[in-house]
TORFIDO-316937 format. One record per atom (N, C-alpha, C): residue in one letter; x, y, z. Coordinates in steps of 0.1 Angstrom, whole numbers, plus 5000, padded with zeros to 4 digits. Each point is the difference from the previous one (the first is absolute). Last residue first. Layout:
! TORFIDO-316937
AXYZ
...
This chain:
! TORFIDO-316937
C491837213115
C499850144999
C498750045007
Y503249575013
Y498950044992
Y499950155000
Q503849575009
Q499650145003
Q498850044990
Q502149515022
Q499550074989
Q499550145004
Q503949735026
Q498650025000
Q499650094988
K504249665004
K499750145000
K498550024999
Y504149605014
Y498650034997
Y499750155000
P504949774988
P499250055011
P498650044995
Q502749614977
Q499950144998
Q499150055012
K501149575003
K501150034992
K500050154997
L497849785045
L499750034986
L501350044992
K499649665042
K500450144997
K499850034986
R497449645034
R500950014988
R500250154998
L498449625042
L499950134994
L500950014988
R497449645038
R501050014989
R499750134992
C499149785052
C499550094990
C501150014989
Y498349685047
Y500850024988
Y499450114991
Y500049755054
Y499450094991
Y501050024988
F498949585040
F500950104993
F499250094991
G499349615039
G499350124995
G501050104995
D500349445001
D500350115008
D499350124994
T497749554988
T501350064998
T500250115011
D495849734990
D501149925005
D501450054996
T495550224994
T500749934989
T501249915004
R497150295029
R499149964989
R500649904991
H502150235037
H498949925006
H499049954989
S503950284989
S500449875006
S498949925005
Y500350344958
Y499550005013
Y500249865007
S502350324961
S499749855002
S499650005015
Q499750424962
Q500349955014
Q499849855000
F501050444962
F499349885004
F500549965014
G499550504970
G500849885003
G499249895004
H497850455007
H501250004992
H500849875004
Q495850015016
Q499950134993
Q501250024991
T499449505009
T499850115009
T499850134992
K499649434990
K500350144996
K499650105011
V501849485006
V498750085001
V500450144996
L502149464995
L500250155000
L498750074999
G500349524999
G500250055013
G500350155000
T501349674959
T498949995009
T500350065014
I502250184955
I500249895009
I498950005010
Q501650264953
Q498749965007
Q500249875008
P503550414985
P499749864999
P498849965008
I499750494986
I501249935005
I499649855000
E497850504983
E500149864997
E501449955005
E498750455006
E498949935005
E500149854998
E503550425005
E499749894991
E499049915007
E501250555006
E499849875006
E499749904990
V503050464992
V498649944999
V500049865007
F503350504997
F499849865003
F498549964998
D501850454996
D500749924989
D499949855003
P498550355031
P499049974989
P500649934988
N501050075054
N500749964988
N499149964988
L498450165043
L501350075000
L500849964987
Q495949795010
Q499750144999
Q501250094998
L500449535007
L499550034986
L499650154999
F501449845043
F501149994990
F499550044986
N496849955034
N500850125002
N501250014990
E497549615000
E499150114996
E500850135001
V502049625017
V500150004985
V499150114995
V499949935046
V501450044996
V500050024985
Q496249815017
Q500050155003
Q501450064997
W499249524996
W499450084989
W500050155003
N502549765035
N499949944987
N499550094989
E500550085048
E501349974995
E500049954986
A496050115023
A500850125000
A501449984995
K496949645005
K499850084988
K500850135000
E501149515023
E499650145004
E499950084987
T501449535006
T498750024995
T499550155003
T505249774992
T499050055010
T498750014993
C504749934983
C499549885006
C499050045011
T501650254951
T500250005015
T499549865004
S501650294951
S499449895007
S500350015015
Y500450234946
Y499950045014
Y499349895008
V502750064950
V499049925008
V500250055014
L501250184947
L500250015014
L499049925008
V502250054946
V499049955009
V500550025015
G501150274949
G500349905009
G498949975010
G500350354966
G499549874995
G500349895009
P503250405007
P498750014993
P499649874994
K503349955041
K500050054986
K498650024995
L501650045052
L499449914990
L500050064987
L501250205043
L501049904996
L499549904990
K497350345021
K501150074993
K501149914995
A496449835027
A499550054987
A501050074992
A500949865045
A500149894990
A499550044986
R499550305036
R501449994997
R500249894989
N495750045018
N500350124993
N501550004995
I498649675029
I499449974987
I500350124991
I501350045045
I500849894993
I499549984986
Q497750305029
Q501350064997
Q500849894991
L495849875017
L499950094989
L501350064996
Q499949735038
Q499849924988
Q499850094988
L500550205042
L501249944996
L499849924987
E496250185019
E500850114996
E501449944995
P496949705019
P499650044987
P500850124995
L500949825045
L500449924989
L499550054986
S499350175047
S501050064992
S500349924987
R496849855033
R499650134995
R501050064991
L500149575026
L499550004986
L499850144994
S501549925045
S501149954991
S499550004986
E497050105036
E501050114998
E501049964989
E497049685017
E499350104991
E500950114996
T502349545012
T499250105007
T499350094990
K502949485004
K499450124993
K499350095009
Q502049575012
Q501050104998
Q499550134994
Y497549595007
Y500250065013
Y501150114999
R498949724963
R498850075004
R500150085013
A503449704982
A500050134994
A498850085004
D500849535010
D500650105010
D499950144995
P498749624973
P499050035011
P500550105010
R500849864949
R500950075010
R499150045012
H498149784962
H501349935000
H501050075010
A495650174994
A499849855002
A501349935001
L499750474991
L500049975014
L499749855002
T500650314960
T500849885002
T499949955014
G498150424981
G499549894992
G500749875002
L501150435021
L498849945006
L499449894991
G504150314998
G500149865000
G498749935005
S501550484992
S499649955013
S500149855001
C503350254966
C498650015003
C499749945013
P503950144957
P499849975015
P498650035004
A500749884948
A500150105010
A500049955015
D501449884950
D499449915010
D500150075013
V500550134948
V499950065013
V499349915009
L502649954950
L499149945010
L500250095013
V500950074944
V500350035014
V499049945009
R502349994945
R498949975009
R500550035014
D502650134964
D498949954992
D498849985009
F503750375014
F499849864999
F498849964991
Q504050455011
Q498649954999
Q499949854996
P504150235030
P499550014986
P498649934999
L501350205048
L500549904991
L499550024986
E499650185055
E500450064987
E500649894992
L496750065048
L500849924990
L500350074987
Q497450085044
Q501150094996
Q500849954988
T496449775024
T499450134997
T501050104994
A501149555015
A499350004987
A499450144997
D504649885028
D498650045003
D499250024987
S504349665003
S499650144998
S498650025005
Q503949624984
Q499550045013
Q499750154999
V500449594961
V500350145004
V499350035013
F501649564964
F499350055012
F500550145003
Q499349644955
Q501050085007
Q499250075012
V499249544966
V499650105010
V501150085005
N499649584971
N499850124992
N499550125009
K500849515011
K501350064996
K499850144993
V497749555033
V499750134993
V501350074997
K499049575025
K500850014988
K499650124991
L498649875046
L499149984989
L500650014987
R502550095039
R499549865002
R499149964988
A501550445003
A501149924996
A499649855001
L497050325015
L500150004985
L501149924995
N499650065047
N498949924995
N500049994985
E503350275022
E500249865003
E498949914994
R499650474995
R501249954992
R500149855003
A496850235026
A499649984986
A501149944992
L501050115044
L499249895000
L499549974985
V502350395007
V501049895002
V499249874999
L497550405000
L500649974987
L501049895001
R498150165040
R499149924992
R500549974986
E502650285027
E499949875006
E499149914993
E500450454987
E501149924995
E500049865006
S495850354991
S500749925011
S501249924994
I496850264974
I500750105009
I500949935010
D499049824949
D499450005013
D500750095009
V499649804944
V500350115009
V499349985014
A501749744950
A499249985013
A500450105010
T500249924944
T500650085011
T499149995012
I500849684953
I499150055011
I500850085010
K500649834945
K500550045013
K498950055009
G500849634955
G499750145003
G500750045013
T498949494998
T500650094990
T499650145004
N498649575021
N501350045004
N500750094990
K495449854996
K501049904996
K501450045003
M495750225011
M500950064990
M501049914995
L497049875034
L499250034988
L500850064989
E502249935041
E499749874994
E499150024987
A501150375027
A501249954993
A499749874993
I496650185027
I500250084988
I501249954992
H499349805042
H499049964990
H500150084987
G502950125035
G500349874995
G499049954990
T499050395024
T501150034990
T500449874994
K496949995034
K499450034988
K501150034989
T501549905043
T499249894996
T499450034986
G503150275030
G500349964987
G499149884994
P499950275044
P501149914999
P500249934987
A499550464994
A500449905010
A498749945007
A499850374967
A500149864995
A500349895010
C498750514989
C499749935013
C500049854999
L499950174953
L500250095012
L499549935012
D501949874949
D499249945011
D500250095013
L500750034942
L500350065013
L499049945010
V502149854948
V498950015010
V500550065013
V501149904943
V500650055012
V498850045010
E500349604959
E499550135004
E500950055012
H500249564978
H500950104995
H499550145003
P496449625005
P501449984999
P500750124993
Q495450115025
Q500449924989
Q501649985000
A495750135038
A501350034994
A500449904990
G495750085028
G500249954986
G501350034994
L497050115042
L501050084995
L500449964985
I497149735024
I499350124996
I501050104994
L501749605019
L499249974988
L499350124994
A502450045041
A500949994989
A499249974987
V497450015039
V500750134998
V500950004988
L497749615018
L499350074990
L500650144997
M501649705035
M500549974986
M499350084989
S498650045046
S501350074997
S500549964986
A496149795015
A499850154998
A501250074997
K500349545011
K499550034987
K499850144997
S503749885035
S498649984999
S499650034985
Q504849815019
Q499450124995
Q498549974998
P505249765010
P498750025007
P499450144995
Q503349704970
Q500050125008
Q498750015007
V503449614971
V498750055005
V500250125009
A503749784977
A498849954992
A498750065005
G504950055015
G499250114994
G498849954993
E503549765027
E500450024986
E499150114993
A499149845044
A501350075001
A500550034986
F496049755004
F499850145005
F501350074999
L498849534986
L500750104992
L499850145005
P496749685023
P500949964989
P500650124993
L498350095050
L499449964987
L501149964990
D500750175045
D500149864998
D499449964987
G499950455017
G501449964996
G500249864998
V495950185017
V500150034986
V501449954995
R497449765041
R501050114997
R500250024985
G495549785010
G501249995009
G500950124998
S495649874977
S501350044994
S501249975009
K494749894989
K500949965012
K501450024995
P496850154970
P499250005012
P500849965013
L501350234952
L500549895008
L499250005014
Y499850214945
Y499650015014
Y500449875007
V501650304954
V499749865005
V499750025015
A500650294950
A499750015014
A499649865005
A501150094954
A501250005009
A499750015014
P496550034966
P500649865001
P501349995009
I495650335001
I501550024998
I500649865002
D495350025002
D500350124992
D501550014996
H498049665029
H499449984987
H500250124991
D503349785039
D499050104998
D499449994986
R501949575029
R500450114991
R498950104998
F501649635041
F499050024989
F500450134993
Y502249585036
Y499950144995
Y498850014991
K503449655035
K498650034995
K500050154995
I504149625002
I499650135006
I498750044993
G503049614992
G498849985008
G499650135007
Q503749914968
Q500350015014
Q498849995009
E499649994952
E501049905004
E500350005014
D497250344984
D499349874999
D501049895005
L501850434995
L499149995011
L499349875001
L502550094962
L500949975011
L499249995013
Q497750124962
Q500449864999
Q500949965012
V498850454993
V499049925007
V500249854999
Y503050294977
Y500150015015
Y498949925007
E500150034953
E501049915005
E500150015015
D497050284979
D499549864998
D501149915006
A501150464998
A499049975010
A499549855000
D505050144983
D498650024995
D499049955011
I505050205011
I499349884996
I498650034996
V503450345007
V500749885005
V499349884995
L498450434990
L501450014997
L500849885004
S495350055009
S500449944987
S501450034996
N497449965048
N500950094993
N500549944987
V495549955035
V501049934994
V500850094990
R497250145045
R500150024985
R501249914995
V496549945045
V501350034995
V500050024985
C496749995049
C500150004985
C501450044996
L497249775045
L501150084995
L500049994985
P495449955028
P501249924995
P501150104996
H496350135037
H500150004986
H501349924996
R496250115044
R501349954996
R500149984985
S496950375028
S500049864995
S501549974996
N498450435016
N500349905011
N499949864995
N499150374971
N501350035006
N500449905011
W495749974980
W501149974990
W501450025007
K496350145024
K500049855000
K501149954990
L499150465001
L500649965013
L500249855001
L497650184963
L501450034999
L500749965013
R495449955000
R500649914990
R501550024999
E497550305026
E500249875007
E500649904990
T498950424982
T501250015009
T500249875007
E496250044974
E501149994992
E501350005008
E496050085023
E500049874994
E501249974992
A499250445018
A500449905011
A500149864994
G501150444969
G498849945007
G500449895009
L503050294972
L499549874994
L498649965006
E502450415015
E500249994985
E499349884994
E499950085047
E499550124994
E500150004985
V501849655025
V498549995001
V499450134993
W504749975004
W499549914990
W498549995000
R502250265033
R500350064987
R499449914989
E499749855044
E499150114999
E500250064986
V503049675013
V498749944998
V499050114997
L504250135012
L500149954987
L498649944996
W500750175044
W500050114990
W500049954986
K500349695036
K498750054998
K500050114990
P503549594997
P499850135008
P498750064997
H500349484995
H500550114993
H499850135008
S498649505008
S501350055004
S500650104990
Y495649755003
Y501049984989
Y501350065003
Q496550035032
Q499849874995
Q501149964989
V499850445020
V500549905009
V499949864994
S498450374975
S501450035003
S500649895009
L495450004989
L500849964988
L501550025004
R496950135033
R500049854998
R500949964988
D499450465009
D500849945011
D500149854998
L497250254971
L501450034998
L500949935010
V495349955005
V500549944988
V501550034998
P497749975049
P500150104989
P500749944988
T499949735041
T498850014992
T500050104989
P504249685022
P499250135001
P498850004992
L501849525016
L500450114991
L499250135003
Q501349625038
Q499050034989
Q500550114991
W501649635044
W500250114991
W498950014990
K500649665035
K499750135006
K499950114989
K499949455003
K500050104991
K499550135006
E502549545021
E498850085000
E500250124990
R503249635005
R499049965009
R498750084999
L504250084976
L499449884996
L498749965008
F502450395012
F499550024987
F499349874995
S502449985040
S498750075002
S499350024986
R504349825001
R499149905004
R498650075002
L503650284989
L499749914989
L498949905004
V501550315033
V499450074989
V499549904989
G502749845036
G498650035004
G499250074989
N504649894994
N499249885001
N498650035003
V503050364999
V499949944986
V499149885001
L501250195041
L499150094993
L499749944986
G503249785027
G498649985005
G499050094993
Q504550054990
Q499649874995
Q498649975005
V502050385016
V499750024986
V499549874994
G501750005043
G498750075000
G499550024986
K504349825008
K499049905002
K498650074999
H503650274973
H500149925013
H498849915001
G502350154952
G499450065011
G500149925013
F501449864955
F500150154998
F499350075012
R500249524999
R501350044994
R500250155000
G495949815013
G501049975010
G501450044996
A496450024970
A499850115009
A501149985012
L499749664968
L500650124994
L499950125010
R497849605011
R501449985001
R500850124994
V495350014997
V500450015014
V501649985002
A498149934958
A499950145003
A500450025014
D499749564985
D501250074994
D500050155003
Y496349745015
Y501249955006
Y501250084995
I495950074979
I500050075013
I501349965007
V499249794959
V500250144998
V500250075013
Q498949555001
Q501450024997
Q500350154997
S495549865008
S500849995012
S501550024998
K497050004963
K499850125008
K500949995013
P501049784951
P499549965013
P500050125010
V499550054946
V501050005011
V499449955013
R497650064957
R500849885000
R501150005011
D496950374988
D499249885004
D500949885003
L500450575001
L500649884995
L499449885006
F498750455012
F500049994986
F500549874994
H499850135048
H498750044994
H499949974985
L503949895028
L498949945006
L498750044993
Q504150194985
Q500049854998
Q498749945005
Y500850465009
Y499749984986
Y499949854997
L501350125043
L498550024998
L499749984985
A504549995011
A499349885006
A498550014997
S502750374989
S500249894990
S499449875005
R499750395028
R499450024987
R500149884991
L502350005041
L498549995002
L499350014987
I504650075000
I499749865003
I498549985001
N501550434995
N500049934987
N499949855002
R500350295038
R498950044992
R499849924988
V503849945027
V498849935006
V498850044992
H504050214987
H500149854998
H498749935005
P500550485005
P499849964987
P500049844998
T498650185048
T501250014992
T499749964985
L496050205030
L500849884999
L501350034992
K496450315005
K500850005012
K501049885001
E496750094965
E501250084998
E500949995013
L495649804998
L501049924993
L501350074999
P496650135040
P500150014985
P501249924995
H497649825044
H500750124997
H500250014985
K497849635018
K499650105010
K500650144997
L498649594964
L501150065008
L499550115009
Y497349764968
Y500549905009
Y501250055009
F497650244964
F498949955009
F500549905010
S502850194966
S499750115010
S498849955010
L501649744962
L500949995012
L499550105011
V498050024957
V499649885007
V500749995013
H501350344971
H498750035005
H499549885009
D504149964977
D500150095011
D498750035006
L500049744961
L500649925011
L500150095013
F498550204960
F499049915005
F500549935012
L502950274976
L499150085008
L498949925006
L503249784972
L500650065012
L499050085008
N500249694959
N498950015009
N500350075013
Q503249934964
Q498850024992
Q498750025009
L504349885019
L500050144995
L498750034992
T500649565015
T499950095012
T499950154995
G500849664968
G498650005005
G499850095012
Y504349964980
Y499150074991
Y498650005006
V503249765025
V500450154999
V499050074991
I499549535006
I499750075012
I500350154999
E501049714963
E498650015003
E499650085012
T504549914991
T499550104990
T498550015002
L502149675026
L500550135004
L499450114991
L499249554989
L499350045012
L500350145004
A502549824965
A498650014996
A499250055011
D504649905007
D499850134993
D498550024996
T501449595021
T500050115009
T499750134993
T500449634973
T498849985009
T499950125010
K503849984972
K498850034992
K498849995009
D505050135017
D499249884999
D498650044993
E503750325005
E500649885006
E499249874997
G498950474988
G501149954992
G500649875005
T497550485022
T499749884992
T501249954994
F499850425025
F499749885009
F499749874993
K501150434978
K501049995011
K499849875008
E496950134965
E501349964994
E501149975011
L495950185013
L499849864997
L501349954994
A499750455010
A500049935012
A500049854997
D499550304964
D501450005005
D500149915013
K495750074983
K500749924990
K501549995005
A497150285024
A499749865003
A500949914990
W501750495015
W499049944991
W499949855002
M501750345039
M500549924989
M498849954992
G499750265042
G500250084988
G500549924988
G498649865046
G501150095001
G500350084988
E496749655001
E499550115009
E501150115002
V501349624976
V499050084992
V499550115009
A502749695022
A500850084990
A499150094992
V497949705029
V500750105008
V500850094990
L498249624981
L498950105003
L500550125008
A502949634992
A499850074988
A498950115002
L500849715035
L501150094998
L499950084988
A496849675008
A499950115010
A501150104999
A500249624973
A498950084996
A499850125009
K503249675011
K500450084989
K498950104995
E498849675032
E501050105006
E500550104989
R497249644986
R499350105008
R500950115006
A502049644977
A499250084991
A499350115007
W502149685026
W501050094994
W499350094990
Y497349665019
Y500450105010
Y501050104994
Y498849644974
Y498950105000
Y500350115011
E503049634996
E500150084988
E498950115000
N499949695035
N501250105002
N500150094987
N496849664999
N499650105010
N501150105002
K500949634972
K499150104994
K499650115009
T504649755010
T498649964999
T499250124993
M505449884994
M499150095006
M498549964998
């Protein structure tokens, strides 16, 4: 097969993957469905899919200047052929522009009639020939279109952070970041693992705070990494790794991990406990717990029991430590999940703080006196973070916030807890608060 044919198949699969995402599938799942046959094809396919999703609102805005009718009038296949081709023409320097257009027209012929082929050819050639498009002038509109984030979200961030700081965050979300994996010491030492990477000529660099965190600028498929099937590595961001480190579970303790699926942090906790003691991993979704079981088995984790339950109604004996990895808006991880930004709505955020407070209140009852509770989210929303903790502390006077947690570069103190700000510190935007249950309930001093 010639390289031109290889690239054509990559472009076809990319368009099909984008159609699947538009139909409701997550980009990660769509890529797993269409990749795996050829590393060269997979690299271009992944680039096109993630790049198109990362710039979707911008691409649609630009296309509107070259179309006589709204983009929504086209079929999903033709719509995504145009989007993906425009992404390549505007953002990728190393692809031959004539080949991009030729392949797009060929694809349009497969999924439409000759008239559609003419439309695709005309739109793309017109884009190269003359710049009709321009960005909106109002600041909120410009930021939303230029960085492809919903306007309501941009407005929310501008109100909280200001326009300049918001633009930094939007740029971060639209930047490409290397894959981060955690080397699993239950299988292999981190130093030994990077030696394997050296031997196989795989480029990497290590985190300066967490030795087990290894970054892979050109990772390809995660499943192709050395000893992946044997459990040597787990894809996990640095910000996510901090959760288990802040929890600080010790060997032989009993630990509760609420909202645990798919088990990434559970596996890290088990590793830090050296596979001793017992972790009870709870999630409301049996389907997601199945995935957690499979992944933890790969990681050689042996000290976890799984419980399918609603965390707000959970009845269990008390634990030494409890992790509340709360369901949240996920707005701190948009750099790694470009399709997630289009799934969120303002309405979907409103009910989260109440649910989060219910879960942490229930968790408090399952913690032994003197024990540690960590509340964590992967969002920068203060209503889901320190405001939840503030409400919790008002309702639970037998808990105190621990101001001292591992001093790792990039953590910023908030009113309650710490934040890892993605656009400032090269990490996802997580929130962490470590609380301790007093051994003796606090009693307010009475004065005569």
